[in-house]
C-alpha positions in Angstrom: -21.3 -13.5 -2.6 -18.2 -11.5 -3.4 -16.8 -9.1 -0.8 -16.7 -5.5 -2.0 -13.4 -4.8 -0.2 -11.4 -8.0 0.1 -8.3 -6.1 1.4 -10.3 -5.4 4.6 -11.7 -8.9 5.0 -9.9 -9.6 8.3 -9.1 -6.1 9.4 -10.6 -3.7 11.9 -9.1 -0.3 12.6 -10.1 2.6 14.8 -11.2 5.9 13.2 -7.8 7.7 13.8 -6.0 4.8 12.2 -8.2 4.7 9.2 -7.8 8.5 8.8 -4.0 8.0 8.7 -4.3 5.1 6.3 -6.4 7.2 4.0 -4.0 10.1 4.1 -1.0 7.8 3.4 -2.9 6.2 0.5 -3.9 9.5 -1.0 -0.3 10.9 -0.8 1.2 7.7 -2.2 -1.2 7.6 -5.1 -0.7 11.3 -5.8 3.1 10.8 -5.9 2.6 7.9 -8.3 0.6 10.1 -10.8 3.8 10.5 -12.9 3.6 6.8 -13.8 -0.2 6.4 -13.9 -2.4 4.7 -11.4 -3.5 1.3 -12.6 -5.9 -0.5 -10.3 -3.2 -3.1 -9.5 -0.9 -0.4 -8.2 -3.6 1.1 -6.1 -4.4 -2.3 -4.6 -0.7 -3.0 -3.9 -0.4 0.4 -2.1 -3.5 -0.4 -0.1 -2.2 -3.9 0.8 1.1 -2.5 2.0 -0.6 0.2 4.1 -2.8 -2.4 5.7 0.1 -4.8 6.4 2.1 -2.0 8.0 -0.8 -1.0 10.3 -1.6 -4.7 11.1 2.1 -5.0 12.3 1.4 -2.1 14.7 2.7 0.9 12.8 0.7 4.1 13.4 3.0 6.9 12.5 2.0 8.4 9.2 5.5 9.1 7.9 6.7 5.6 9.0 3.8 4.0 7.1 4.6 6.0 4.0 8.3 5.1 4.1 7.5 1.4 4.6 5.1 1.4 1.7 7.6 3.3 -0.5 10.4 0.8 0.4 8.1 -2.2 -0.2 7.0 -0.9 -3.6 10.6 -0.1 -4.6 11.7 -3.6 -3.5 8.9 -5.2 -5.5 9.8 -3.2 -8.6 13.4 -4.2 -8.3 12.6 -7.9 -7.8 10.3 -7.8 -10.8 13.0 -6.3 -12.9 15.6 -8.9 -11.7 13.1 -11.7 -12.4 12.5 -10.5 -16.0 16.3 -10.4 -16.6 16.7 -14.0 -15.5 13.8 -15.3 -17.7 
């Protein structure tokens, strides 16, 4: 049986933390509206938020900045990899 939310397979967060996670996700996705919101981008954002929280971050702004930095790094690495191919 497939899990409906595989990103949360091994995660458990308190209500305050899930509220912050949802707020960061919504803000990040809204800021990405200029480039569209393919499902893969939404999943990448969610994964980065979960990873930040699992590492102990609880500050909303710090989570946002970590996700933004990770997404920028991934985009840069993807661009560099395409140039080398």
